[in-house]
Structure formats: structure tokens, C-alpha cells
N, C-alpha and C positions, 0 to 999 in steps of 0.2 A: 291732295296727293301730289301736288307740285313740290319743288324743292322748298318753297316758302312754307308750305304746310308741314313738311316732314323733316326739315332740317338735314341731319346727317344721313338719313335713309336714302342715299343715292349710291347704291351698290350695284353689283352685277345684275341683280334681279330686275332692275329697271333700266338697264342700259339700252335695250332694244327700243323702248319707248322714246328715249332721248334721241336715238339714231333716226327713228322714223320722223321725229319732229323737224329734222333739218334736211330731209332727203328730197322734199318736193314730191313725195309720193302722191299719186292721184287721189282725189277726194272720193270718199265712199258714196255709193248710191244709197237710196232709201233702204232697199232690201239688204245690201251689204252692211249698212249701219245697224239695222235691226239684228242681224245675225251676230255682229260684233258685240252687241249688248247682251245677247244670250250668253256668250262665252265670257265676256268681261264681268258681267254681274255674278255669275257663278264663282269666278275666282275672287272677286272683291268680297263677297259676303262670306265665303269660306275663310278667307284671310282674316277678316274681322273676328270670326268665331275663334280661330286658333290663337290669335293674339291674346285672347282673354285668359289663356292658360299660362302665360308667362308669370312666373313667381307662384303658380298654383299647381304645377304639374307634380306627379308623384315622386319624381326624382330630378335632381339638378340637370342631368343630361337631357331629360325630356323638355325642360324649359328651353334649352338651346335648340333642340331638334324641332320642336313645334314652332318656335320663333323663326327659325330659318325657313321652314316650310311656308309659314305665313308670309314672309318676305318674298319668297319665290312667287307665290300666288298674287301678291300685290303687284309684282313686276308684270305678270301676265295680264292682270286687270288694267294696269296703266297702258299697256300696248294696245289692247283691244278697245278700251274706252277712248284713247287718243284717236284711233282710226274711226270709231263710231262718230266722234265729234267732228271729224272732218267733213261730214255731210252737211251739218247746219251751223258750224262755227262754235259749238260749245267745247269747253275745255274738259280735261279729265276731272278737275275739281267740280265743275258745273254738274257733270253727270253723276259723280259720286255723292255730292253733298246737297244738291239743289233739285233733285228729282223726288217726287212723292212716291209712296209705295206702289200705286198702280202703274207707274212708269218703269218700274224695274222688271227685268226679264229672267230673274234667277229661278232655278228649279227649287222645288220645295225641300229637297233633301239637304241642301246647303243651309237652309233657313232653320233647320231643327236645332233646338238648344243643345249646348255641349253636354249637359247631363253629367254623369260620372265619367271617369276616364274610358271605361269600356264603351260607353255611348259615343264618345268622340272618335274612338278607334273604329267602331263599326261604320260610322258615317264616312270616316276617312278612307277606309278600305273600299267601300262602294264607289266613292267619288273618284279616288285616285286611279282605281282600276278602269273606270269609265274614261277618265281623262287621258290615260295612257293610250287606250284604243283610239280615242278621238284625235289626239295630236299626231299619232302615227299615220292616220289616214289623211289628216288635214295638210300634211307636208306636201301632198300631191295636188293641192288646190290650184285651180287656174288663176286664183287671185294671189298675186305675189306677196302681198302683205300678210295675208293669212298663212301662207306657206312659210314665210320667214319667222313669224311668231311661233308657229307650231314646231319648227325645227329647234328653236332654242328651248321652248317649254318642255319638249319631250324629254330632254336630258334631265331636267329637274323633276318632272313627274315620275320618271323611272325610280328615282330615290324615294319620292313620296309613297309610291305604291309598295316598294320593298319595306319601308319603315312600317307601314300599316300591316302588311302581311306578317312580318315578324312579331308584331304585337298581338295579332289575332292568334297566331300559333302559341305564343307565350301565355296569353290569358287562358286559352282553351286547354292548354296542357299544364296549367299551374295548379292552384288549389281548387277545392270544390267551390269556394266563393268566387274566385276569378272566372272559373268556367261558367258558373250560373249567370254571372253578370254579362259576359260576352254573348252567351246564347240569348239572353233577354234583349240585349242591345241590338243584336242583328235582327231579331224579330220586330223590334220597334222601328228600325230604319228601313227594313226591306220593302214595305209598301210604297216607299217613295222612289225606289230605284226605277220603276217602270217608266216614269215620266222622262227619264234621260234618253230613252230609246224610242220615243214616239216620233214618227214622221210628221211633217207639217207642210202646208202649201208653200210657206216661205222657202223651205229647203228645195222643193220642186222648182220654184222659180229661179233659184240661184244655180241650179244645175251642178256642174263640176267645180264651182267655186266653194261649195259647202260639202258637208258630209252627211249623208242620210243616217239619222240616228239608229234606225233599225238594223243597218249593216254592221253596227258595232256590237250587237248583242252576242253573237257567237263567240267572238274573242273574249268578251267579258265573262261569259258563262264558262269558258274553258279554264280561265284563271281561277274563278270561284270554285269550280269542281276540283281542281288540283289542290287548292289550299284547304278546302273543307275536307277532302279525303285525308290529308295529312293530319288535320286537327280533329278528325272524327266528328265533324259537324254535318248537319243536313241543312239544305236550303229551307228557310222558314216557309211554312205553308200558310201564307197570308194573302189577302186580296190586295190588288193595286189600289193606291189612293186615287182620288179624283183631282189630283194636282193640276193646276193650270197656270203655273208661274210664267211660262213663256208668253202668255197673253195678259199678264198683269193681275191675275187672280192669285193671291198669295196666302200662305199659312199665317196664322196669328203672330207667331214669334217674329216675323220680319219687321213688323211695325215697331216693336220694342227695340230691336237691334238698330234700326235706322234712327230712332230717336236718340240713342246714345251716340251713334257714329256721327250724326250730322249736327248735333246741338251746338258745338263750338263754332263751326263754320257759319251756321245760320244766325247765331247771336252776334258774330263779329265778321260780317261779310267783307271780303277783301283784305282782312288782316294779314300781316306778315310779321315774322320774327325770326 
């Protein structure tokens, strides 16, 4: 994820990570680093997922849109992983490419396969709506680094959420086929939403440096209710999954995704070009 790894991908989306690298900001504590991994891993894995749509999206404009969203998320991941690594001296690349599956802290929903376009949009709608609520609240964090990352990320996630909302409405209000696909996709993704709002002893220990996930549910539900009312959709009646990604217990697809994402760095450690 460094400049050596990504070449020209040093755009506004990763500017904050670069700024943090040279500010002499205080190193993270163990709990702060763990929370930063929660947030950074969600963004990293979702970025990797969306990048797979480039050249495969249903229209050229979506190639550009999904690529830009992926870059935004990569920027968020870099900032959070840089901060997490300040605890023990690991770099962003160390954390992205040289951790094994149980060491990741991503939620199960971002690990779910892209599927068809409706599946990706359903996942994106849930996650971006959650992230908007999260970063809105995290701007008030007593941890200055978290607050700064959230301030920048919120502007980008606002667009991500709007993009997903517009596609949910478009698919639900389109053909019979497009409607059936978004309904099915929302049903497939909904069991994984619950994990995003589960409180944890880590959050209690961090106090006002973090955001209690349960406090975000009301804002999330309000957006969902508004969008679903316009789209004439109903909240899927499904049971919550037993997801445990925050503690290293992951869904099967993550292993396949990491194998693809990490293979080059692991075969050629330290390589630059």
C-alpha cells in the first residue's frame, strides 16, 4: 500500500495517511491500535472487493464510480492501518499483506463475494450507510487522529452512500428482473448487518475515543426506512449471522480474497518498482 507498491495511486484519497506519517502524532496504545484495525480492515477489504469490478461493471460510468469509491476506501484503510502500526512498528504494507486471516478484524459483510451487481449494491448500501453514521460520530472522538480521519472520510462516504441509495432505487424501480435481484441481494446481505452494531468490551475500554456501535443503529435504520419506503421494499425478515470478524473468526470468502490480495507481496517481499 506504500508508494512503492501502488505507483501512481498517490491521490487525495491517501493524503491524510501521508500527512500523519510526518506529524509525529502519538503512537497508538494496544486498544487504540485494535480499534484502528477494526476500521482499517473494513475499508481495506471492501476496497479490494470493489476494485474487482473495474472493467466488469455494467456500464463504463460504473467502472469509474466503483474505482473511485475503492480508492477512497483505500485511503481510509491507509490512514487507519498507519495509526494501528504505530503501536508496534509495523507498516501499512505489513498489516495489509503479511497478516494471516485470524489477525484481520473486518466484519463479515465486507468479506461477502461481489456476486452480481445487485449483490454488490446491497452490500454497499448497508456498509456505506453504516460508515456515514460511524464517521459522523467519530469526528467527536477524544483521539485526535481518529477525529481527523473521520472528518475527511465523512465527505467521501457521503458520496458512497448516495451512490448506493440511487442504485437501490434504480434497481427496485426498474424491470421485474432488476427488482427481484435487489430484493434477493438485500436478503442475502442483511444477516451480516447486525455485526456492525454490536458493542464490545474494547469499545467500553476506549470510552469517548471510540464510538459505541449500538448508538449508530437508530440513524442507520432511519435511512433504511426512508429509502425502502421510496423503493417500496421491506426490511428482510432474516436472522442475524453468528459473525465474529472483530475477534478473528471470519467467513470463508476472506481466505480466498487474502490469497489473491497478498500473493505478490509474499512471493516478492520488499520488492519495489
